[in-house]
C-alpha positions in Angstrom: 0.1 -0.2 0.2 1.0 3.3 -0.6 1.2 6.3 2.1 1.7 9.8 1.0 3.1 12.1 3.5 4.3 15.7 3.2 5.5 17.6 5.8 5.6 21.7 5.3 5.8 24.7 6.8 2.3 26.6 7.7 3.4 29.6 5.2 3.7 26.2 2.6 0.6 24.9 3.2 -1.4 27.9 3.5 -0.4 28.9 0.2 -0.9 25.4 -1.2 -4.5 25.4 0.3 -5.5 29.0 -1.5 -3.7 27.9 -4.9 -5.8 24.5 -4.8 -9.2 26.0 -5.6 -7.7 27.5 -8.6 -6.2 24.6 -10.1 -9.4 22.4 -8.4 -7.4 20.5 -7.0 -7.1 18.5 -3.6 -4.5 18.8 -1.4 -3.7 15.3 -1.8 -3.6 15.3 -5.6 -1.2 18.7 -5.3 0.9 17.1 -3.4 1.3 14.0 -5.9 1.0 16.1 -8.9 4.6 18.2 -7.4 6.0 14.8 -6.8 5.2 13.5 -10.2 6.5 16.4 -11.9 9.8 16.2 -10.2 10.3 13.0 -10.7 9.6 13.4 -14.7 12.2 16.2 -14.4 14.7 14.4 -12.8 14.3 11.8 -15.2 14.1 13.6 -18.3 17.4 15.4 -17.2 19.2 12.1 -17.6 20.7 11.1 -21.0 20.5 7.8 -22.4 21.7 6.6 -26.0 22.8 3.5 -27.8 25.7 3.3 -29.8 27.0 0.5 -31.7 31.4 -0.1 -30.9 32.1 1.5 -34.1 29.9 4.1 -33.6 30.8 4.2 -29.7 34.7 4.7 -30.7 34.2 7.2 -33.3 32.1 9.1 -30.7 35.0 8.9 -28.1 37.4 10.1 -30.6 35.4 13.2 -31.1 35.5 13.8 -27.4 39.3 13.1 -27.0 40.2 15.0 -30.3 41.9 18.6 -29.6 39.8 21.4 -29.9 39.4 23.1 -33.1 40.0 27.0 -32.9 36.7 28.9 -32.6 37.0 32.8 -33.0 33.1 33.5 -31.9 33.9 31.7 -28.7 36.9 33.2 -28.0 35.5 36.7 -28.6 32.6 35.7 -26.5 34.8 35.0 -24.0 36.8 37.9 -24.2 34.2 39.9 -23.2 34.2 41.1 -20.0 31.0 40.3 -17.7 28.9 43.6 -16.8 29.2 43.7 -13.6 33.3 43.2 -13.5 33.2 46.4 -16.1 35.3 48.8 -14.5 36.4 46.7 -12.0 
């Protein structure tokens, strides 16, 4: 059996109770929806792809190869951050 427990401080609980009717969700449903959204976000942040041996060797060779000159990147990195201008 699945037991759902969520501990929040009073302020967050009050805000959640006020927002519930707007979205027509009960507290339990909101908690589950938030947990599911977070779980989906975590899973989608992971990247998996499958390569055969030849493609994997090609991929790792590209990662291991020395960087090629990139004038645009060099210009971008040469720009001083706005919060450091004049410092």
